[in-house]
Each structure stands twice: as structure tokens, then as C-alpha cells.
N, C-alpha and C positions, 0 to 999 in steps of 0.2 A: 600549515600543511606543507609537506615537502613536494618537490617537483616529481612528476611521474618517472623521470629518469632515475632519480634517487630511490624512489619507492620500490621500483622493480629492478633496480641495479642494472639498468641498460644505458649505455653511453649515448646512443643515438637511434633514431628511427629511420626507416626507409624513406618516408616522406611525411609531411604534416598531417595528411589525412589518416595515415596509418597510426600516427601518434594520437590523433583525436579519438579514433575507435578504441585504442588500448586505454586511453585516459578515461573515456566514458565507461568502459567495462570495469576498470579498476575502481572508479568512483562509485559505480553502482554496487559493487561488492562491498566496499567500505561502508556505504550507507545502509545496506541490508544488515551487515554485522552490527552496526550501531543500533539499528531499530530492533533487532533481536534482543539486544541487551536492555533496551527500554521497555519492551513488552513482556519479557520473561517473568518479572516479578508479579505480573498480572495474570499469568498463566495462558497467554495467547501469543500467536505469531503475527508478524506483519500482515500476512494474507488473511488471517482471521479478523484482524483489525479492519482491513479493507472491506470484508464482508459486512461487518457491523456498521461501518460508515455508510455503505450502500443502503443497508436496511434503515438506518436512521434518516437518510435522505428521502425515504419513501413517506415520511411523516405519517406513519401508522397504516399506510396502504400495503397489503401483502404483495409479494413479488415471487416469481418462479425462480427455480435454480438456474435455468437457462438464461434468464434475464440478468441474474447476478453474475454469471459467467461472462456475459457480454460486456459488463461494466467494470470488471476487475482490471486492476493495473497489470497484473501478471496473467496473461491469457493462458499460460500453461498450468496454472493452478487447478486442482481438482475441486470445483465448487461443491459438488455433492459431498465429498469427504469433509471439507471445511464446515459445511452446514451441519453435518452429523456431529462433529466434534463440538461445535458451538451449542447444539441442541442438548447434548449430554451435560454441558456446563450450565445449562439453564439460561443462556444468553439470547436464544431465539426459539421460536416455536414453528413447528410444521403442522399444517392442517390441510385436509383434503379440500380442494376447490369445490364450492357448492355448485358451480355451473359445468365443471368438467372433472369427473372423478379420476381421470388419468393424470390430472395435474395436481401438484402440491404447492400450496401457498406458504411462503416463508415470511415471518415478521419478527421484529426485534421485541424482546421482553423488557419489562421495567428494569430487570437486573442488567441487561445489555446496555440500556440507556444510562444507567448509573455508572457502569464501568467506563463508558465513553466519557461521561462527565468527569469522573475521577482522573482519567487519562489526559484530558484536554490540557491541563496546566503543564504536565510533563511533556506532551507533544509540542506545545507552543515554545517551551523552554528549549527543547531539543532542536527545533527548527531554527530558533534564533541563534543558538550556539553553532549549529552546523553550517548555516548560510551566513558567512561573514562577508557579505557583499553589500554595497549601497543599494537603496531601493531602485535607483536608476539602472544599476548593473543587473539586478534581479529581473527587472522588466525586460532588459535587453537579452539576457540569457534565456528567459522564457520564450521570447520571440524567435531567437536563433534555434532553440530546440524544436519549436513548432515548425519552423522552416525546414530543419533537417529531416523531419519525418515527412515533409512534403504535403 
């Protein structure tokens, strides 16, 4: 990977914090582009993958759209739209909540679980190739990012 200066053809930054913000934004964009390429052959987006992972984590228990929205990595994603697209693909199901008819329960289908299983090897390989840091540096970077968010 090239330096951020070379990547965006900028000689210098106002200060190190400005460079950090630009570097994080650039790296995020790069990561999303790579993930789009990874998921495209499977007919899903990174956001749809995130919804499926949330549902898988429920271990068969249904969840509401608002709870999915709260857990999503990208809080700006439209969870209702993502759920509808995944329903059309047969990867999840929506059912009226038996205790509250105004609420809709969402759960992953067997097809959704199979897709995640098929994708797991690709995701693991992608993560290993993308993150070319030592385990110690990965732990340190995770801590620094947690600290950054406060």
C-alpha cells in the first residue's frame, strides 16, 4: 500500500490529525470498494452482508428492523430497504410478531445461512490479505480506534 500522500497526490497535510482523518476516510473508501468486489458475485452488498451477520448472531431468534438498525456498522443505511431486498432474495423472512401486530419479526432463512457459510472462506481470505499487520499491531490498532471513538 502506498502512503496517503502518494495515493491522493498531496505533498503535505496541515497537521498530523488532519492527515489521520484523511487517511481514515481514504482507507474506509478503499475497504468498501474491495468489499463490494468481494460480495458482488454473491449478489449482495456489504450492508446486506452486515444485516445477514446480525441475523445469524440471533441464533434463530427473530429481531425487529429497528434493532437491526441499531446494530448496523453504517448507521446511515436504510435497514428497512435492506431487509426488503434480502427478503426478495429469499435470504431472510419477515413475520408479524405474535405479541404485537404492529411489529415485524425478521429472521434469517436456511438460504441466508448457507450464503454466509459459502462466503466465510472468502471473507477470511480477504481479511488476511487486507490486514497485513502483526497480531500485536492489530490488537494495538483496534485499541487505538476504540480510544479514538472515545
